[in-house]
N, C-alpha and C positions, 0 to 999 in steps of 0.2 A: 501341302497344296490345298487350295480352295476347291470345294466340290465342283463349282461351275467351270473351273479351269480344266477339269478332267473329262467333261462331257462334251462331245463334238456333235456336229450335225448328223442327223439320222441315227441318233442314239437316245436311249432313255435310261433312267435310273430306277431300279426296283429293289425292294428289300425282300429277300427270299429266306430259305431255311437258315437256322442258326444266326439270324439277324445279320446275315451277310448283305452288304450293299453291292448290287451287281449292275454294272453298266452293260447294256445289251444293244446290239445294232437292230434297228427296226427292219432292216433288209437282210438280216442274217438269221441263223437258227437260234432260238431262244431256249432258256432253261426248261428242261422237260423231265418226265418221269424216268427216262432211261438214265440220265446223268445222276439223278437222285438215288436210284436203286443201285447203280454201280458203286457210288460213294459209300453206300451202306454195306455193300458186300465185301469191301476191302477190310482185311483184318488189321488190328493195331500192331504197329512195330515202332514203339516210341523212340528207339535210338536208330532206327533204320533210315536209309536214304532211298527215295523213290523218284520215278520218272513217269511223266504223263506224255503220251504220244497223241498229237492232234488235240491240243488243249482248248481251242476255240476261245471262249470268254474266260476260261480258267476256272469255271465253277466247280468241277470235280476236285481239283487241287485245293481250291479255297475251302471246300467242305472238309476235306481230309486234314488240312492244316488247322482249321478251327477246332476240329475234334481231336487233335493231337495224335493222329494216326502215325506220323513220321517225324523225325527230327528235321528233315529238309526234303523239299520236293523241287525238282526241275521240271518245267512243263514246256514241251516243244510244240511249236505251231508254225506251219509253212506260210500261211497268209500274213503278210506284213501288217495289214490292218488289224487282224485279230491278235497277232503277237503284241502289238502296241496296246490293244484293248486289254489284253490279259495283264500286261505290266501295270496299267492304270488301275485295274481292279485289285491287284495285289497291294498297291500303294494306298488305295482308298480304304482298304480294310486293315491297314497297319500290319501287313504280313510279309514285308520285304525281307525280313531276316529268316523267314521260314520257306519262302517260295521264290524261285528265280525263273523268269520267263526267257525262253530261247527262241529266236527266229531261225527255224531250221527245218530241213527236209528229212523225214525219217529215213530216207534211203541213203543219206550221207551223214547221219548223226555221229557215227563213229569217228569222223574226221574232226569233230568238235569236242567230244567227250570221251573219257577213258572207257575202254571196253570192260565188261564184267565188273562194274563198279556200283551197281544198284541192287538193293535188297528186294525191290518190287518195281514192276512196271505195270501201268494200267492205261486203258484206252477205250474210247467210244469211237471206233474208226468209221470211215465211210462204208456204207453197207450195200451200195449199188455198184455194179460193174460200170466202167466208163462206157458211155454210149447207150446204156440201158434206160428205158423210160423217157418221158418227156422232159426236155431241158427246162429247168426252172428259170423264171425271168431274172432272178437274183443270181449273179455269178457267185457270190459268197455262199449261198445255200447250195448251189450246184456242186461246188468244190467240196463242201462239208459232207454231202451225201454220196458223191460219186468218187470212184477210185482214180481220179485224174492225176493225183500226185502220190501214187503208191497203192498197190493191191493189198489184200489181207495178208498175202505171203510176205510182202515188204514190211508190213507192220510187225508181224510175228518174228521175222528174221531180225529186225532191229531190236525187238525185245530180247531175243535170245543173245544177241551180241552184247547187250548192255547189262543183262542180269548176271549176278554172281551165281555160281553153282548152288542149287538149292533155293534160289530166289523165286518169288511168286509173280505170276502173270495174271492180271485180271482184265476181263473184257466183257462188254455187252454187245450182242450181235443178233442178227436175224436167224431164226431157226432154219429157214429154207436154204441157208448157206453154211449150215453146221458142218457138213462133210468137208467143205473147203477150209474152214477154220481149223478143224481137227487135223486135217492133212498137213496144213502149214505148220501147226504146232509140233506134230510128230516128226516132220522132216527137219525141224530145228531143235530137237531134243527138249521140247517142252511138253510135259504130259498133263492132260486134263485130269484134275482130281475131284472137282465138285462142280456140278451143273444144276442150275435151277431154271425151269421154264416158266415164263410169265404169261398169264392169260388175262384177258380183259374180264371175262366171266367164266364160270365153271363149265359152261357148254361151248365155249369158243376155243379155237385152235390157239396155240401159243403165238404171241406177237413178237416176243423177244426172248433171249436167253442170257443168263448171267453165268460166267465161267471163271473158275479159279483153277490155275494150273501151276505146275512147279518145274523149274529147270533141272534137268538131269534125273528126274524121279523115275521110278519103275511104274509100269502101267497098273492102274487101280483107280477107277472112277466111281464116285457116288453121285447118283441122280436124286436130288432132294424132292420132297413134296412140292407140288407146283405152287407158285405164288399167284393168287387170284386178286386182281386189282379192285373190282367193283362187286358190291352185293347184288344178288339176283334181282333183276328188273329195275335197278336204280343206277344212278351215277355217283352214289356214295361209296367211298373207299371202304374196304373190309377192315376189320379191327387190326389185322396184321399189318396192312399197309399204313393205317393211321399211326401205329406204333413206330413204323419206320420213319414216317414224316416227323413224328414228335421227338424220337430219341436218336435218330440217325444211325441205327444199327440194325443189321439183318439178323433175325432169329428164326431158326428152323423149327 
């Protein structure tokens, strides 16, 4: 397909990490640090099969596929506009044999895919309760940020339903809702194993958290050293974050 045929109105084409060409909606959420950090946090399983919940443009799956994290990735997205966008991004980057886009609601995904068939599930889910905060002018952004089509419990339950025993669950989320995330995981037999808090600066409170959990595991959680994004008094990335941007892998 020609590049121009893939890009629609209210869209733009960017080149991001790993030389990925990414079509993004100008009225939707765009590629950010949370997606990049989650992709770097995911461990390599070269023969594994993975599932992304709430894929948006598909950037996390694109990064994982480009880096050889899994043999194949299915990425589910409820908004038909973004499911189509994800499919076009997959084709644009020549990854159709490694990634499959699915237009699906996480609350009904078991009707479309076999249960307990994935080695890993990862997600950057909506982080605000439905009705909380001021509604965004863009409906696409509102749906991406708010739990309009599924709570954090729904996302975790779907992950539990789709994971094999011993499979891994990865999530980037807000620290102020940590108790709800952990409660949802434990109610669905997914145990948090590794947690990293992300801070803008050394003196700031954490703005996000990265979580790696395991299906059917016994309780035992490691809290890593915090990840600091910016050098003191600047907007320059710390050396650790620069390495993540350059090499695409998280190092403790």
